[in-house]
ZAPARO-473422 format. One line per 3 residues: number of its first residue (from 1); their letters; for each residue x, y, z of C-alpha. Coordinates in steps of 0.001 Angstrom, whole numbers, plus 500000, padded with zeros to 6 digits. Example, Ala and Ser with C-alpha at 12.3 -4.5 7.8 and 13.67 -1.06 7.14 Angstrom:
% residues 2
1	AS	512300,495500,507800 | 513670,498940,507140 $
***
This chain:
% residues 182
1	YLN	276002,765519,091202 | 276493,762919,093919 | 274728,760230,091890 $
4	API	276170,761418,088558 | 279971,761451,088786 | 280527,762075,085074 $
7	LAV	278340,765174,085210 | 280201,766319,088321 | 283550,766046,086533 $
10	LAK	282245,767863,083468 | 280784,770663,085595 | 283959,770927,087678 $
13	TGQ	286092,771306,084532 | 283795,773978,083107 | 282328,771828,080366 $
16	TWL	278690,772435,081236 | 277707,772266,077555 | 278977,768699,077436 $
19	SII	277197,767798,080692 | 273935,768951,079082 | 274547,766666,076089 $
22	VSI	275400,763751,078392 | 272255,764398,080463 | 270065,764488,077361 $
25	GAI	271696,761261,076151 | 271035,759588,079502 | 267380,760652,079453 $
28	LGM	266921,759439,075876 | 268676,756169,076694 | 266476,755487,079715 $
31	TTV	263373,756412,077716 | 264181,753950,074941 | 264850,751175,077462 $
34	ILV	261495,751832,079130 | 259688,751807,075776 | 261330,748546,074717 $
37	QLY	260451,746938,078042 | 256853,748144,077767 | 256661,746756,074250 $
40	GQS	258013,743434,075461 | 255707,743354,078482 | 252607,743951,076378 $
43	RIS	253647,741111,074046 | 254379,738752,076953 | 250993,739567,078507 $
46	YSM	249341,739037,075128 | 250902,735575,074803 | 250093,734683,078398 $
49	SRD	246454,735699,077915 | 246240,733547,074774 | 247524,730645,076874 $
52	GLF	244967,731422,079584 | 247572,732502,082158 | 246386,736130,082170 $
55	PQF	242866,737555,081746 | 241640,737798,078132 | 241662,741593,078510 $
58	FGQ	245419,741533,077784 | 244944,739517,074617 | 242525,741849,072884 $
61	VDK	244025,743092,069614 | 243243,746386,067891 | 241498,745696,064574 $
64	RHQ	243388,748361,062646 | 246940,748040,064013 | 246842,744391,065131 $
67	TPF	248492,745244,068462 | 247484,744273,072012 | 246365,747817,072776 $
70	KGT	244677,747260,076131 | 247743,745581,077624 | 249947,748321,076185 $
73	WFF	247785,751032,077758 | 247521,749177,081055 | 251272,748724,081480 $
76	GII	251962,752222,080142 | 249720,753757,082802 | 251182,751568,085563 $
79	TAL	254713,752533,084470 | 253836,756231,084349 | 252349,756084,087840 $
82	AGG	255356,754180,089191 | 257729,756653,087533 | 255826,759559,089030 $
85	FVN	255460,758289,092565 | 258272,755787,093244 | 261908,756713,093831 $
88	LNI	263957,756210,090650 | 266686,754273,092489 | 264128,751833,093877 $
91	LSE	262564,751367,090438 | 265902,750811,088742 | 266943,748231,091345 $
94	LVN	263639,746373,090912 | 264035,746417,087140 | 267612,745145,087526 $
97	IGT	266738,742263,089844 | 263725,741306,087739 | 265628,741379,084462 $
100	LTA	268615,739503,085862 | 266326,736872,087378 | 264580,736485,084016 $
103	FIL	267981,735988,082340 | 268873,733353,084932 | 265595,731506,084349 $
106	VSA	265885,731660,080561 | 269491,730430,080651 | 268529,727607,083007 $
109	GVL	265568,726823,080748 | 267857,726525,077726 | 270056,724071,079625 $
112	LMR	267083,722096,080896 | 265303,721893,077536 | 268486,720893,075693 $
115	HTH	269001,718107,078207 | 265430,716836,078634 | 264052,717466,075120 $
118	PEI	266911,717630,072618 | 264620,716486,069789 | 262271,719517,069901 $
121	HRG	262499,721925,066969 | 263708,725359,068040 | 262927,728560,066183 $
124	FRA	266346,729985,067001 | 269818,728815,067958 | 271430,729534,071298 $
127	PGV	275185,729576,070628 | 277752,727945,072858 | 275408,725699,074818 $
130	PIT	276119,724727,077602 | 278973,727224,078171 | 277077,730440,077307 $
133	PII	274050,729765,079552 | 276290,728684,082443 | 278379,731865,082159 $
136	AII	275187,733950,081924 | 273813,732329,085074 | 277061,732906,086987 $
139	FCI	277317,736577,085961 | 273646,737300,086652 | 273789,735643,090068 $
142	TLV	276912,737678,090848 | 275126,740926,089945 | 271937,739997,091803 $
145	AGL	273925,739050,094903 | 275293,742596,095060 | 271864,744200,095446 $
148	NWE	270769,745400,098891 | 268339,743569,101147 | 265557,746116,100578 $
151	TWL	265608,745320,096860 | 265476,741612,097654 | 262501,742176,099963 $
154	RFV	260627,744177,097313 | 261455,741517,094741 | 260143,738727,096964 $
157	IWL	256908,740684,097516 | 256447,741131,093756 | 257317,737471,093201 $
160	VIG	254662,736401,095724 | 252108,738624,093970 | 253076,737104,090613 $
163	MAI	252831,733576,091981 | 249432,734376,093481 | 248222,735529,090066 $
166	YFG	249646,732431,088414 | 248325,729918,090909 | 245079,731811,091552 $
169	YGR	244155,732599,087971 | 246489,731054,085449 | 246506,727526,086712 $
172	RHA	242707,727263,086468 | 242422,729022,083112 | 245496,727673,081293 $
175	TIN	244625,726339,077849 | 246985,723395,078359 | 244769,722266,081251 $
178	NKK	241710,722431,078992 | 243474,720311,076338 | 244370,717650,078910 $
181	GE	240722,717356,079938 | 239502,716796,076373 $
***
């Protein structure tokens, strides 16, 4: 109960039935978050492979369901292996730092694009620009700054691996590079 204070309180007060419900809710909540992230990751990989930034393997679509099935299976297996062999606290901290960094980059991207290319049509509206993105950046940086140095080290390692993939594969295969050469 050291890492689950609510469960500790419920158990201490004799409400074990409620602690079981809370535990089941926590498991279901984490499961849905993982599934949504896997769904998103397979779609991101699909788009990146269409743009030539990832191998075409990730862009192959199932004829019947029209889904990027190979990318979905690949990331599902990787996630299952990580969940089975990596400490849950380490995984959650890596997911936190990665997600918060993505939010920072997206918020900064909104600010940058609104400033440098205000004329571009956007498929959606980002409310409260520039206030909302600035607040998002500040809050995300505050949360990221509170993570321990081991998480930062792991994040930097994963970032270097990602950059190696981008610069080693994506930069040569990007479809935008092929269009420039035409």
